C-alpha positions as CSV (number, residue, x, y, z in Angstrom):
1,X,35.6,5.4,15.5
2,X,33.0,8.2,16.1
3,X,29.6,6.9,16.7
4,X,26.6,8.8,15.4
5,X,23.0,8.6,16.4
6,X,20.0,9.5,14.2
7,X,17.6,11.9,15.8
8,X,14.3,11.9,14.1
9,X,13.0,15.4,13.6
10,X,10.6,16.9,11.1
11,X,11.4,17.6,8.4
12,X,15.0,16.5,8.7
13,X,16.9,13.8,10.5
14,X,19.9,15.1,12.4
15,X,23.1,13.1,12.9
16,X,24.5,13.8,16.3
17,X,27.9,12.4,17.5
18,X,27.5,10.2,20.5
19,X,30.2,12.2,22.3
20,X,27.9,15.2,22.2
21,X,25.2,13.3,24.0
22,X,27.3,12.5,27.0
23,X,29.9,13.9,29.2
24,X,33.4,12.6,29.1
25,X,33.4,11.1,32.5
26,X,33.1,7.2,32.6
27,X,29.7,5.8,33.1
28,X,29.2,3.7,36.3
29,X,25.8,1.9,36.2
30,X,23.7,2.7,39.2
31,X,26.1,5.4,40.3
32,X,26.6,8.0,37.7
33,X,23.6,10.1,36.6
34,X,22.0,9.3,33.2
35,X,23.5,12.4,31.5
36,X,26.8,10.5,31.4
37,X,25.3,7.4,29.9
38,X,26.0,7.4,26.1
39,X,23.0,5.2,25.5
40,X,20.6,7.7,27.1
41,X,19.2,10.2,24.6
42,X,18.5,13.8,25.5
43,X,15.9,15.6,23.3
44,X,17.6,17.9,20.8
45,X,14.9,19.1,20.6
46,X,12.9,16.0,19.5
47,X,12.9,12.8,21.4
48,X,14.6,9.9,19.7
49,X,11.6,7.7,18.9
50,X,13.4,4.5,18.1
51,X,14.0,1.6,20.5
52,X,17.0,1.3,22.7
53,X,18.0,-1.8,24.5
54,X,16.5,-1.3,28.0
55,X,19.5,-3.0,29.7
56,X,21.8,-0.4,28.2
57,X,19.7,2.5,29.6
58,X,20.2,1.4,33.2
59,X,17.0,3.2,34.3
60,X,16.0,2.2,37.8
61,X,12.8,4.2,37.8
62,X,11.4,6.0,34.8
63,X,11.5,9.8,35.3
64,X,9.9,11.2,32.2
65,X,7.7,10.5,29.2
66,X,10.6,9.0,27.2
67,X,11.7,6.7,30.0
68,X,8.2,5.3,30.4
69,X,7.9,4.8,26.6
70,X,11.2,2.9,26.5
71,X,10.2,0.7,29.4
72,X,6.9,0.0,27.7
73,X,8.7,-1.0,24.5
74,X,10.9,-3.4,26.5
75,X,7.8,-4.9,28.2
76,X,6.0,-5.3,24.9
77,X,8.8,-6.6,22.7
78,X,11.1,-8.4,25.1
79,X,8.9,-9.6,28.0
80,X,5.7,-10.1,26.0
81,X,3.8,-8.2,28.8
82,X,1.2,-6.1,27.1
83,X,-0.5,-5.2,30.4
84,X,2.5,-3.5,31.9
85,X,3.4,-2.0,28.5
86,X,-0.1,-0.4,28.2
87,X,0.3,1.1,31.7
88,X,3.7,2.6,30.9
89,X,2.6,3.9,27.5
90,X,-0.4,5.6,29.2
91,X,1.9,7.1,31.8
92,X,4.2,8.3,29.0
93,X,1.4,10.0,27.2
94,X,0.2,11.6,30.4
95,X,3.6,13.3,30.6
96,X,3.6,14.1,26.9
97,X,0.1,15.4,26.3
98,X,-1.6,18.3,24.5
99,X,-4.4,18.1,27.0
100,X,-2.3,19.1,30.0
101,X,0.2,21.2,28.1
102,X,3.2,18.8,28.5
103,X,3.8,18.6,24.7
104,X,3.4,20.6,21.6
105,X,3.0,19.9,17.9
106,X,5.8,21.3,15.8
107,X,4.5,22.3,12.3
108,X,7.0,24.9,11.2
109,X,10.8,25.2,11.0
110,X,12.4,25.8,14.3
111,X,13.9,29.3,14.8
112,X,16.1,28.3,17.7
113,X,18.2,25.3,18.7
114,X,18.1,23.2,21.9
115,X,15.2,21.7,23.9
116,X,11.7,23.0,23.5
117,X,9.3,23.7,26.3
118,X,7.0,21.9,26.3
119,X,8.7,19.1,24.4
120,X,7.4,17.9,21.0
121,X,4.6,15.4,21.1
122,X,5.9,11.8,20.5
123,X,4.2,9.6,18.0
124,X,5.8,6.1,18.6
125,X,4.2,5.6,22.0
126,X,0.8,6.6,20.7
127,X,1.1,4.2,17.8
128,X,2.2,1.4,20.0
129,X,-0.6,2.0,22.6
130,X,-3.2,2.2,19.8
131,X,-2.0,-1.1,18.4
132,X,-2.4,-2.8,21.8
133,X,-5.9,-1.3,22.4
134,X,-7.4,-1.6,18.9
135,X,-9.1,-5.0,19.5
136,X,-10.6,-4.2,23.0
137,X,-10.9,-0.4,23.1
138,X,-11.1,0.6,19.4
139,X,-12.5,4.1,19.9
140,X,-9.5,5.0,22.2
141,X,-7.2,3.4,19.7
142,X,-8.7,5.6,16.9
143,X,-8.3,8.7,19.1
144,X,-4.6,7.9,19.6
145,X,-4.1,7.3,15.9
146,X,-5.7,10.7,15.2
147,X,-3.3,12.3,17.6
148,X,-0.5,10.8,15.5
149,X,-2.1,12.3,12.4
150,X,-2.1,15.7,14.1
151,X,1.6,15.3,15.0
152,X,2.7,14.1,11.6
153,X,0.0,14.4,8.9
154,X,2.2,12.7,6.2
155,X,3.1,9.6,8.2
156,X,2.3,6.6,6.1
157,X,0.3,3.7,7.6
158,X,-1.6,5.6,10.2
159,X,-4.8,6.1,8.2
160,X,-4.6,2.5,7.2
161,X,-4.4,1.5,10.9
162,X,-7.5,3.6,11.6
163,X,-9.3,2.0,8.7
164,X,-8.4,-1.5,10.0
165,X,-9.7,-0.6,13.4
166,X,-13.0,0.5,11.9
167,X,-13.1,-2.8,9.9
168,X,-12.7,-4.8,13.2
169,X,-15.5,-2.8,14.7
170,X,-17.8,-3.4,11.7
171,X,-17.1,-7.1,11.7
172,X,-18.2,-7.3,15.4
173,X,-21.3,-5.1,14.8
174,X,-24.8,-5.9,13.5
175,X,-25.4,-5.5,9.8
176,X,-27.2,-2.2,10.3
177,X,-24.4,-0.8,12.5
178,X,-21.6,-2.1,10.3
179,X,-22.5,0.0,7.2
180,X,-21.3,3.4,8.6
181,X,-18.2,1.8,10.2
182,X,-17.3,0.3,6.8
183,X,-17.8,3.7,5.2
184,X,-15.4,5.2,7.8
185,X,-12.9,2.6,6.9
186,X,-13.2,3.3,3.2
187,X,-12.6,7.0,3.8
188,X,-9.5,6.3,5.9
189,X,-8.1,3.9,3.3
190,X,-8.7,6.6,0.6
191,X,-6.7,9.1,2.8
192,X,-3.9,6.6,3.0
193,X,-3.8,6.2,-0.8
194,X,-3.8,10.0,-1.2
195,X,-0.5,10.2,0.7
196,X,1.4,8.3,-2.0
197,X,-0.2,8.8,-5.4
198,X,1.1,7.3,-8.5
199,X,2.3,10.1,-10.7
200,X,2.8,10.2,-14.5
201,X,6.5,10.4,-14.0
202,X,6.5,7.3,-11.8
203,X,4.5,5.4,-14.4
204,X,6.8,6.5,-17.2
205,X,9.9,5.5,-15.3
206,X,8.8,2.4,-13.4
207,X,5.7,1.1,-15.3
208,X,3.7,1.3,-12.1
209,X,0.0,2.2,-12.5
210,X,-1.0,1.6,-8.9
211,X,0.7,1.2,-5.5
212,X,-0.1,0.3,-1.9
213,X,-1.4,-3.2,-2.7
214,X,-2.3,-3.7,1.0
215,X,-4.8,-0.9,0.9
216,X,-6.4,-2.0,-2.4
217,X,-6.7,-5.5,-1.1
218,X,-8.3,-4.3,2.1
219,X,-10.8,-2.1,0.2
220,X,-11.7,-5.1,-2.0
221,X,-12.4,-7.1,1.2
222,X,-14.7,-4.4,2.4
223,X,-16.6,-4.3,-0.9
224,X,-16.9,-8.1,-0.8
225,X,-18.3,-8.0,2.7
226,X,-20.8,-5.2,1.7
227,X,-21.8,-6.8,-1.6
228,X,-20.5,-4.0,-3.7
229,X,-19.3,-6.2,-6.6
230,X,-18.3,-3.5,-9.1
231,X,-16.2,-1.6,-6.5
232,X,-14.6,-4.9,-5.4
233,X,-13.6,-5.7,-9.0
234,X,-12.1,-2.2,-9.4
235,X,-10.0,-2.6,-6.3
236,X,-8.9,-6.1,-7.3
237,X,-7.7,-4.7,-10.6
238,X,-5.7,-2.0,-8.8
239,X,-4.4,-4.6,-6.4
240,X,-3.1,-6.8,-9.2
241,X,-1.6,-3.7,-10.9
242,X,0.2,-2.8,-7.7
243,X,1.6,-6.3,-7.2
244,X,2.7,-6.7,-10.9
245,X,6.3,-5.6,-10.2
246,X,6.3,-5.7,-6.4
247,X,4.5,-8.9,-5.4
248,X,2.9,-9.0,-2.0
249,X,3.9,-9.9,1.6
250,X,1.1,-12.5,1.3
251,X,1.6,-13.8,-2.2
252,X,-1.4,-16.2,-1.9
253,X,-3.6,-13.1,-2.2
254,X,-2.5,-12.6,-5.8
255,X,-3.8,-16.0,-6.8
256,X,-7.0,-15.4,-4.9
257,X,-7.5,-12.0,-6.5
258,X,-7.1,-13.5,-10.0
259,X,-9.6,-16.3,-9.1
260,X,-12.1,-13.8,-7.9
261,X,-11.7,-11.7,-11.0
262,X,-12.2,-14.7,-13.2
263,X,-15.3,-15.8,-11.3
264,X,-16.8,-12.3,-11.6
265,X,-16.2,-12.2,-15.3
266,X,-18.0,-15.5,-15.7
267,X,-21.0,-14.3,-13.7
268,X,-21.1,-11.1,-15.9
269,X,-21.2,-13.2,-19.1
270,X,-24.1,-15.2,-17.7
271,X,-26.0,-12.1,-17.3
């Protein structure tokens, strides 16, 4: 049976037979060079950005940005070692960087096949490093997230991650300093919603009038923290609309949203 690997490339994914990624000579771990290892991906022209079992790669010492990224993923996911993962992610990015000219952003269809020089900028390593730094070095995390936005402006979840980082900063700040941070978070959440709007066709075919329940919930929490009751209620309505047919990863939030809406309606009647 022929094995195929999915190479992620904008705007299309490319299926490449495994046989094309390796030579026909048998692979001897620790003896044969990595080009004969069917588990080791060669950029074509984009790096494979998924995770590969580190043990299958048989890498003794990382030699390029992709090697360091894969070892960092192994350290983060398998060894629960964020310290070494951060170091490897940082080394990977230093070898795949716009600043020093070791990577480039591809924003138009390629006119030729084969590897690019410099290689395309990778997004996975930046997302992973940003996630590890968000709590302790939020500004650096936001800078990394913004690099991902530059690499792939339509990638879902990145603006929401930036917003969540701003929220964490606001929660740790004084009341006066928190306001502009919350405003930044709101702006990023709005950008996230703009990437997947609910269209008239979607409403007609599915009945959906809102989507991205997570973002609407997060916005309602910001408005709750800032005392913007009308905005909070508007976001809770959208949240409940978004979960009507799709529920929520955290279903307890649905009941809480309904309770908050009911409480707000009672307070409005008292006025």
